[in-house]
C-alpha positions in Angstrom: 95.1 109.4 153.6 97.4 107.8 150.6 93.7 106.0 150.0 92.0 108.9 149.8 94.2 110.9 147.5 94.7 107.6 144.5 90.2 108.1 145.0 90.5 111.1 144.3 92.9 110.6 141.1 90.8 107.9 140.1 87.5 109.6 140.4 88.8 112.6 138.4 90.0 110.2 135.6 86.6 108.4 135.6 85.1 111.5 134.8 87.3 113.2 131.8 87.1 109.1 130.0 83.2 109.4 130.5 83.5 113.2 129.5 85.7 112.2 126.2 82.9 109.7 125.1 80.4 112.2 125.5 81.8 114.8 123.3 82.9 112.1 121.0 79.7 110.9 120.1 78.3 114.2 119.1 80.6 114.6 116.1 80.6 112.8 112.7 81.7 113.0 108.9 79.4 113.5 105.9 80.3 112.7 102.4 78.1 114.3 100.0 78.3 112.9 96.4 74.8 114.8 94.9 73.4 118.2 95.9 70.9 117.7 98.9 68.6 120.6 100.6 68.6 120.5 104.7 66.0 123.6 105.9 66.2 125.4 103.0 70.2 125.5 102.1 71.4 123.5 99.3 74.6 121.5 100.0 76.8 121.0 97.2 78.5 117.7 96.9 81.6 117.2 99.1 82.7 116.4 102.8 81.2 118.1 105.9 81.6 117.6 109.3 78.4 117.1 111.5 78.0 118.2 115.0 74.7 118.0 117.3 73.9 119.2 120.9 71.2 117.8 122.9 70.9 114.5 125.5 67.7 113.7 124.6 66.0 112.2 121.5 65.7 115.9 120.5 69.1 117.6 119.1 70.4 120.6 117.6 72.4 120.1 114.2 74.8 121.7 112.5 76.2 120.9 109.5 80.2 122.4 108.6 82.6 122.9 106.2 85.9 124.1 107.2 85.0 126.2 110.3 81.8 127.2 108.8 78.3 126.5 109.5 76.6 126.1 106.4 73.2 124.3 107.8 71.5 124.3 111.1 68.4 122.5 111.8 66.4 120.5 114.9 66.7 116.8 114.6 65.6 113.3 116.5 68.5 111.0 117.5 66.9 107.8 117.0 67.7 103.6 117.9 68.6 101.3 115.3 67.5 97.7 115.4 70.9 97.2 114.2 74.3 99.1 114.0 74.7 100.7 110.4 76.4 98.7 108.0 78.0 102.1 106.5 77.8 105.7 107.2 74.8 107.2 105.2 72.8 110.2 104.0 69.2 109.8 103.6 67.5 111.9 101.1 63.9 112.0 99.3 63.7 113.2 95.8 61.8 116.3 95.5 60.1 116.6 92.3 61.9 119.8 91.3 65.6 120.8 92.6 67.7 118.7 94.6 66.8 116.1 96.9 66.2 116.5 100.7 68.3 115.3 103.5 66.3 113.4 106.2 68.4 111.3 107.5 72.0 110.5 109.0 73.3 106.8 109.7 77.1 106.6 111.2 79.2 103.2 110.4 78.7 100.8 113.2 76.5 103.1 115.7 72.9 101.8 116.6 71.9 105.3 116.7 70.9 108.0 113.5 69.9 111.7 113.5 
């Protein structure tokens, strides 16, 4: 009887730990030094929070400033050959106007968006 109670407690603790890790992987910080365009929205230089939802290669990406969503788009999770050396916003220079945000890399992670 005691063994069953202890086993249930351990199982619940393990489930909570795994759930916490899953949610932790869906948030990151983003610092922009120059304005960039994402899905038609110009993001000014500053600090942002990045959140994404989805379990496969296709995710829904949100960029937040404080508690407000300032841009939203679809994104693809990609595997990197090695962990990223630093946080990075990958951009492409446009002929006119700000650069476009085309990717994100996160320090120490072997995935990017």
